[in-house]
N, C-alpha and C positions, 0 to 999 in steps of 0.2 A: 312123727314127721320131724325131720332134723332140719334145725335153722342153720342156713349158711350165711356167713357174713358176705355181703356185697361190698366189693371196693368201689370207690367213686371212680367214674371213668377219667382215664387220663388222656391228656393231649396226644395226638399222634405224633411219633417221632418223625422228624425230617432227616432225610439221609443226608449226610454231609460228604461231599466229595473231597478227596485228599488232592492237596496241590500237586500237580505233576509238572515236570519241566515241559515248557512250551504251552502250557494252558494258562490262558490269562483270566483269573477270576474277576479282575477289574472290568473286563469287557463283557460282563454280564454271567460269568461264572458257568457258562453253558458248554465249557470244554472247547470253545473256539479255538482252533490252532490258527495262527496267521500264516499267510504263505511264505514259503522259504525265501523267495525273492520278491522284491517290489517291482512290480510292472514298470518296465522302462519308459512308458508313455507318461507314467505319474512323475518320473524324475526329470524328463526332458521332453515335454509335449511338443516343443518347436523344434527339436532337434538340433539345437546349437551349442550344448554344453562342451561337446568336444572340438568344437571349431576353434581355430586360433583368434587370439585378440587382433582387431584391426584399428589402428589409431588414425585420426584422432577421435573418432567415435561421435557419439551424439550426446550433447549436454555433458561433455567432459566424462563420458564413459565410453570405453571401447566397444566397438561391435564385435558380435560374433554371428557368423553366418553371412548370407549376402548383405552387401552394403547397398541400400537403396540409392536411387537419385532423388534426393530430398528437395522439395520445393516449399518456399515460404508459405504458399496459399494451399499446400496439401490439405485435405479433410483430415479430422483427427484419427479416423480409422486406418489412415495410412502411415501414421506417425509411428516411429519406433518406440518400443517399451523398455524399461529398464528391468532386468532380471537379476537373480542372484544364483551363485553357486556356493552351496554350503561345504564348510571344512571343519574338521575337528582334529586336534593332536594332543599328544602328551609329549612335551619337550623337557630334555634334562640340560640344565645349564653347564653341567661338567663335560657335556659331549659337545665337541667344536661344530659338528655338522648340525646338531640341534639349534646351537645358539645362532649360527647362520641363517638357518630356516626362521628362527623366531625374529631375527633382525629384518629379514625379507618381508615376512608377514606385516611387521609393523610398518615397514617402509610402504607397502601397497596401501595399508589404511591411512597412513600419513599423506600419501598422495591423492586421496580421495577415490581409490579404485576398489575399496573394500571397506567393510564395517565390522568393528569387534562387537561380537555377541556376548562373550564370557571369557574371563580370564582368572583362573585361580592358581595360587601358588602354595606350595607346601615345602618347607625345608626338611631335607632328609640328611640328618646328622651322620648316616653310615657313609654317605658319599660326599658329604660336605659341600653339598650343592642343592638347588631348587628344582623341583618337579612343577612344570607349568601345564596346566590344562588350558587349552586355547580353543575357542569356536569363534569362526569368523566367516564372513561371506564375500566372495568376489563379486564385484558388480560388473555388469556388461549391459549393452544395448542391442536388441534384435528387433526384427520385423517378424511379428507373429505370423503364422501360417495363414494363408487366405487374406493377408493384408499387404501384400507386396505391391508396390507402385508400378502401375502398368495399365 
């Protein structure tokens, strides 16, 4: 009779999935791939982002979409809402077009028609200028679908 040495049972190995482009481990690590495009209904549920600004607006914010006939005694469900349109850009201070854009964005924010979300600056010695990352929101008022005055 030969005596065989038995090894202690080891813990089972857990397969590790290699990180692949487009797979988001943070979202559960199950290989979920996000859609290539975001559903436009999530971006603009009331269909007003592409509409032009109409002044004077509501509560000092321009309208987008149809301007309702507002009455002081309208119920709250018929009142306009304030929405935002998100923007982000990297601007370079040595580029005159970028500087003009930066000044325009700051003017919109200063006039109360936008809000600054983030601004980060980094000096680039090779161009002797600043690179500015800016994230901001344009404010607008709108009447949500199904809430028009009528």
